[in-house]
C-alpha positions in Angstrom: -155.9 -148.6 146.6 -158.7 -147.8 149.6 -157.2 -146.0 152.3 -158.2 -147.2 156.0 -157.8 -143.0 157.4 -160.3 -142.3 154.6 -162.4 -144.7 155.4 -162.2 -144.0 159.4 -163.0 -140.6 158.7 -166.3 -141.3 156.7 -167.0 -143.5 159.6 -166.4 -141.0 162.2 -168.4 -138.3 160.0 -170.9 -140.4 160.1 -171.4 -141.1 163.9 -170.9 -137.5 165.0 -172.7 -135.4 162.7 -176.4 -134.8 162.4 -179.2 -136.5 160.1 -180.3 -134.3 157.1 -183.5 -132.4 158.2 -186.2 -132.4 157.6 -186.6 -135.6 156.5 -189.9 -135.9 155.1 -191.8 -139.4 155.2 -192.8 -141.5 152.5 -195.6 -144.0 152.0 -192.9 -146.6 151.7 -191.8 -147.7 155.2 -188.6 -150.1 154.5 -188.7 -153.1 157.3 -185.9 -152.6 160.1 -185.3 -156.1 160.4 -185.8 -159.4 158.4 -185.5 -162.9 159.8 -183.7 -163.8 157.1 -180.3 -162.8 155.7 -181.2 -161.0 152.8 -180.7 -157.4 151.9 -183.2 -154.8 151.5 -182.6 -153.0 148.0 -184.7 -149.7 146.8 -184.8 -149.0 143.3 -186.4 -146.5 141.6 -185.8 -143.3 139.3 -182.5 -141.1 139.9 -183.6 -137.9 142.4 -186.9 -139.8 143.7 -185.4 -139.8 147.4 -184.0 -143.2 148.1 -181.2 -141.8 150.2 -183.6 -139.5 152.3 -185.5 -143.0 152.7 -182.0 -144.6 153.7 -181.9 -141.7 156.4 -185.3 -142.1 157.6 -184.7 -145.7 158.1 -182.0 -144.6 160.0 -183.9 -142.5 162.2 -186.8 -144.9 163.1 -183.5 -147.4 164.2 -182.7 -144.2 166.2 -185.8 -144.1 167.8 -186.7 -147.6 169.0 -183.1 -147.3 170.6 -180.6 -148.9 168.5 -177.2 -146.9 169.6 -175.9 -144.9 166.4 -172.6 -146.8 166.4 -174.4 -150.0 165.7 -175.3 -148.0 162.5 -173.4 -147.7 159.6 -174.3 -145.7 156.4 -171.5 -145.3 153.5 -172.3 -143.3 150.3 -169.7 -145.3 147.7 -170.2 -142.1 145.4 -167.4 -140.7 147.6 -164.3 -140.2 145.9 -161.9 -142.4 148.5 -163.8 -145.6 146.8 -162.8 -144.7 143.7 -161.7 -147.7 141.6 -162.1 -150.0 144.8 -162.4 -153.7 144.4 -164.8 -155.8 146.0 -161.7 -156.8 148.0 -160.6 -153.6 149.1 -163.7 -153.2 150.8 -163.7 -155.5 153.6 -161.3 -152.8 155.0 -164.8 -150.9 156.2 -164.9 -153.7 158.4 -161.3 -153.8 159.8 -161.6 -150.1 160.4 -164.9 -150.2 161.7 -164.5 -153.1 164.5 -160.8 -151.6 165.5 -162.8 -148.0 165.8 -165.4 -150.2 168.0 -163.9 -154.0 169.0 -166.9 -154.1 171.3 -169.6 -154.6 168.2 -168.2 -157.7 166.9 -170.9 -160.0 168.5 -173.8 -157.1 168.0 -176.5 -156.8 165.6 -175.3 -154.1 162.7 -177.6 -152.1 160.6 -175.5 -151.0 157.5 -176.7 -148.8 154.7 -174.7 -148.8 151.4 -175.9 -146.0 148.8 -174.9 -146.0 145.1 -173.1 -149.0 145.8 -173.3 -149.8 142.2 -170.7 -147.7 141.8 -168.6 -150.1 142.9 -167.9 -152.9 140.3 -168.6 -156.5 141.1 -170.5 -155.1 144.4 -172.5 -157.9 144.9 -169.3 -160.2 145.6 -169.1 -157.8 148.8 -172.3 -157.8 150.0 -173.0 -161.6 149.7 -169.7 -161.9 152.0 -170.9 -159.4 154.5 -174.4 -161.0 154.6 -172.4 -164.4 155.2 -169.8 -163.5 157.4 -171.6 -160.3 159.9 -174.5 -160.5 162.1 -175.9 -157.4 160.2 -179.2 -156.4 158.5 -177.9 -154.9 154.5 -180.1 -151.7 153.5 -178.9 -151.1 149.5 -179.8 -148.2 147.3 -178.6 -146.5 144.0 -179.0 -145.8 140.6 -182.0 -147.1 139.4 -180.7 -148.4 135.8 -177.4 -150.2 137.8 -179.8 -151.6 140.7 -182.8 -153.4 138.5 -184.9 -155.6 140.0 -183.9 -158.4 137.7 -180.4 -157.8 137.4 -180.1 -158.0 141.5 -182.3 -161.6 141.5 -179.3 -162.9 138.7 -176.5 -161.3 140.8 -177.6 -162.1 144.6 -178.6 -165.3 144.2 -182.1 -164.6 145.4 -180.2 -163.1 148.4 -182.3 -159.7 148.2 -185.7 -158.5 148.8 -186.3 -155.3 146.2 -188.4 -152.4 147.1 -189.8 -149.8 144.3 -189.7 -145.9 145.6 -191.1 -143.4 142.2 -191.2 -139.7 143.1 -193.9 -138.4 144.6 -197.7 -139.1 144.3 -200.4 -136.3 144.8 -200.9 -137.1 148.4 -197.1 -137.0 149.3 -196.6 -134.0 147.2 -199.2 -132.0 148.9 -197.4 -133.3 152.6 -193.6 -132.0 150.9 -195.7 -128.5 151.0 -197.4 -128.7 154.5 -200.9 -129.5 153.2 -203.2 -131.5 154.9 -206.5 -132.8 154.1 -209.2 -133.9 156.0 -212.2 -136.1 155.6 -214.4 -132.5 155.1 -213.6 -129.7 152.9 -214.9 -126.3 152.1 -215.0 -124.5 148.5 -212.0 -122.9 149.1 -209.9 -126.2 150.3 -210.9 -127.8 146.6 -210.1 -124.7 145.0 -207.0 -125.1 146.6 -206.4 -128.6 146.0 -207.2 -128.1 142.2 -204.9 -125.5 141.7 -202.0 -127.6 143.3 -203.1 -130.2 141.0 -202.7 -128.2 138.3 -199.2 -127.9 139.6 -198.6 -131.5 139.6 -200.0 -132.4 136.7 -197.5 -129.5 135.1 -194.0 -130.4 137.1 -194.6 -133.6 138.3 -193.3 -135.2 141.6 -190.1 -134.9 141.9 -189.3 -134.2 145.4 -186.7 -131.2 144.8 -189.1 -129.7 142.4 -191.9 -130.0 144.7 -189.8 -127.9 147.2 -188.4 -125.4 145.0 -190.4 -122.2 144.2 -187.8 -120.9 141.5 -187.5 -122.2 137.4 -189.0 -125.6 138.1 -188.6 -126.1 133.9 -184.8 -125.2 134.9 -184.2 -128.0 137.4 -185.8 -130.5 135.7 -183.9 -130.0 132.5 -180.8 -130.4 134.3 -182.5 -133.4 136.3 -183.2 -135.2 133.1 -179.7 -134.4 131.5 -178.0 -136.0 134.4 -180.5 -138.8 134.3 -179.7 -139.5 130.4 -175.9 -139.2 130.9 -175.6 -141.5 134.3 -178.1 -144.0 133.9 -178.8 -144.3 129.5 -175.4 -142.8 127.6 -172.8 -144.3 130.2 -174.5 -147.2 131.3 -175.7 -148.4 127.2 -172.7 -146.9 125.5 -175.2 -144.3 123.2 -173.5 -143.1 120.8 -176.3 -140.8 119.0 -177.6 -138.3 122.0 -179.4 -136.5 119.4 -181.5 -139.6 118.4 -182.0 -140.4 122.0 -183.5 -137.1 122.9 -185.3 -137.0 119.6 -187.1 -140.4 120.6 -187.8 -139.6 124.6 -189.6 -136.2 122.8 -192.0 -138.2 120.9 -192.4 -141.2 123.7 -193.8 -138.1 125.7 -195.3 -136.2 123.7 -197.7 -139.1 121.7 -200.6 -140.6 122.4 -199.5 -143.6 120.7 -196.2 -144.6 119.5 -194.8 -146.5 116.3 -190.9 -147.5 116.0 -191.8 -148.0 112.0 -193.0 -144.4 112.1 -190.4 -143.2 114.1 -187.8 -144.6 112.4 -189.3 -143.3 108.9 -189.3 -139.9 110.8 -185.7 -140.2 111.7 -184.7 -141.4 108.1 -186.6 -138.4 106.4 -184.4 -136.2 108.8 -181.3 -137.5 107.3 -180.8 -139.3 110.7 -179.0 -143.1 110.0 -180.1 -145.5 112.6 -181.7 -149.0 112.8 -185.0 -150.2 114.1 -182.9 -152.8 116.5 -181.2 -149.4 118.0 -184.3 -147.7 118.4 -186.0 -151.0 120.5 -182.4 -150.9 122.2 -182.7 -147.3 123.2 -186.4 -147.4 124.5 -185.8 -150.6 126.6 -182.5 -148.4 128.2 -185.4 -145.4 128.7 -187.4 -147.8 130.5 -184.9 -149.4 132.9 -183.9 -146.2 133.8 -187.6 -145.8 135.3 -188.2 -142.7 132.8 -191.3 -144.4 130.8 -193.9 -146.9 131.4 -195.5 -149.4 128.4 -199.0 -149.5 128.3 -200.5 -152.7 126.0 -203.9 -152.6 124.4 -206.1 -154.9 126.5 -207.1 -158.4 125.0 -208.3 -162.0 126.3 -205.1 -163.5 124.6 -201.8 -162.7 126.3 -200.0 -163.3 123.0 -202.5 -160.4 121.1 -202.1 -158.3 124.0 -198.3 -158.7 123.7 -198.0 -158.1 120.0 -200.2 -155.1 120.2 -199.0 -151.5 119.8 -197.7 -149.9 122.8 -198.6 -146.3 124.8 -195.7 -145.2 126.4 -196.5 -142.6 130.1 -193.6 -141.4 131.7 -193.4 -142.1 134.9 -193.2 -138.2 136.3 -194.9 -135.9 134.5 -192.2 -133.4 135.1 -190.2 -135.4 132.2 -192.8 -134.4 129.8 -192.8 -130.7 131.3 -189.7 -130.1 129.3 -190.9 -131.3 125.8 -193.6 -130.6 123.5 -196.4 -132.6 125.3 -200.1 -131.1 124.9 -202.1 -130.0 128.1 -204.2 -133.1 127.4 -201.2 -135.3 126.9 -200.0 -134.2 130.2 -203.3 -134.3 131.7 -203.4 -138.2 130.7 -200.0 -138.7 131.9 -200.9 -138.1 135.2 -204.5 -140.0 135.1 -202.0 -143.1 134.2 -199.4 -142.4 136.9 -202.1 -142.2 140.0 -203.4 -145.9 138.2 -200.0 -147.1 137.7 -198.7 -146.8 141.2 -201.8 -148.9 142.8 -201.7 -152.2 143.6 -203.5 -155.2 143.0 -204.9 -154.2 139.2 -203.4 -154.5 135.7 -203.8 -151.4 133.9 -204.1 -151.5 129.8 -205.8 -149.5 127.2 -208.9 -150.5 125.1 -209.3 -149.7 120.9 -211.1 -151.1 118.3 -212.2 -150.0 114.9 -215.2 -147.5 116.4 -213.7 -146.5 119.4 -210.9 -146.0 122.1 -210.5 -146.0 126.0 -208.0 -144.7 127.8 -207.8 -146.9 130.6 -209.2 -150.5 131.2 -209.1 -151.9 134.8 -208.7 -155.5 135.1 -208.7 -157.8 138.6 -208.1 -161.6 137.9 -208.8 -161.5 134.5 -212.2 -159.9 134.5 -212.6 -156.2 133.4 -213.6 -154.0 136.5 -213.7 -150.2 135.4 -213.3 -148.0 132.1 -211.8 -144.9 132.4 -211.1 -141.7 129.9 -209.0 -139.2 130.5 -210.2 -135.7 129.4 -208.9 -132.2 130.2 -211.9 -130.5 129.8 -215.6 -131.9 128.7 -217.0 -128.0 127.7 -216.7 -128.9 123.9 -219.9 -130.3 122.9 -218.0 -132.8 119.8 -215.5 -133.8 123.0 -218.2 -134.5 125.6 -219.9 -136.8 122.8 -217.1 -138.6 121.8 -216.1 -139.2 125.4 -219.0 -140.2 126.2 -219.8 -142.9 123.6 -216.1 -144.2 123.5 -216.9 -145.0 126.8 -220.7 -146.7 126.3 -219.3 -149.0 123.2 -216.7 -150.5 125.3 -218.5 -151.2 128.4 -221.0 -152.8 126.2 -218.4 -155.0 124.3 -216.6 -155.6 128.0 -219.2 -156.1 130.2 -218.5 -153.3 132.1 -220.7 -150.8 133.9 -218.3 -149.1 136.1 -217.5 -146.0 134.0 -215.3 -142.9 134.4 -214.0 -139.4 133.1 -211.3 -137.8 135.4 -211.4 -134.4 133.9 -209.5 -131.1 135.8 -212.4 -129.6 137.8 -215.7 -130.5 136.4 -217.8 -133.5 138.7 -221.1 -135.0 138.7 -223.0 -138.2 137.6 -224.6 -138.5 134.2 -227.2 -141.2 132.6 -225.9 -141.0 129.3 -228.1 -143.5 126.8 -229.2 -145.8 130.0 -225.8 -145.6 131.5 -224.1 -144.0 134.7 -220.7 -142.5 133.9 -218.9 -140.8 137.0 -217.1 -137.6 136.3 -214.4 -136.8 138.7 -211.9 -134.1 139.1 -208.2 -134.9 138.8 -207.6 -133.8 142.7 -209.7 -135.9 143.9 -209.3 -138.5 141.7 -205.4 -138.7 142.2 -206.2 -138.8 146.4 -208.4 -141.8 146.0 -211.8 -140.0 146.3 -213.5 -141.3 143.5 
């Protein structure tokens, strides 16, 4: 049973303590106030910085002159809330208004972190929105606070925002790197070196700031994510198969459930294809991977096409057996995936394949190849010819090749192909 004294202590601890420092700003800014009674929800991968985004939002309120006593932050992972029920959570407001009786008629800002730890939390939040003059902010484990689940459980009473791991620009800001409009050769070389680090280790905030054994930190982070967001949530029993599946998704350029099923069968793993599809959905739900379909003018054919999978942070691939070329392509995907207003697919036919086809309003706007290096003649010819073939098939003349450090524009069989180093591409300077 929830103890009022413990609740009072949590409230006082928050009001008398300082916010964590430093709090790095992210591109995502949450609205401080809404004119409608809806909760603001932050979803995204574990350890991507959701709690710190809440603290940043609290700091903005304080900077605008809101009294800290009008703000309440509760982390529901605290042992005080273990086995609590939604009705017991009402003690939070009983205690709060006993401490601050004058606040009953004032606007409050409520921040509920890791609220998914409470079974039936939706009823508590809906009642809070109905009974109290407050703006409510929610965040928690991505696999338990998915946007589609909130839409159902909150009955249209929330607005969701996604927070992924750091993009390359945020990664540089976390490292204290300021980028000017015009760069010297030395500055470009430094950005190229940092881009290589980002490609290899990804953008988890603590990994970006940590100068020690990044692989070890990433492995521990992945272990926690698998256990909390997949194994416990979905009741996964065959953890070995789950790990093999994630490794295959992160290291394969194309993935076939049928081929992977046969691989498992030949190695003595007894698991059904339906189980594999369930595992893939669970991995997707936990913001570990994203699925890319083959471009087609037919929506049905596109949905039925063979999928390619990309890790939503390169650090998740860093502890697998992924080749440098796969890591590089994964980084290009992540940069494109975060861009708004575009639809992303890959293009393939019997003659060639292009990594990324970008469309807007139903028409192809650009074609992009990810090539770690064009130093090898056969690689260069293959990449150029694939772009040229797709360009003719799709009537698209905006052609790009993203490389590690090569740049320039080449005229190839009458078509201009722009070559861009990945650091410049990830900063949107193409």
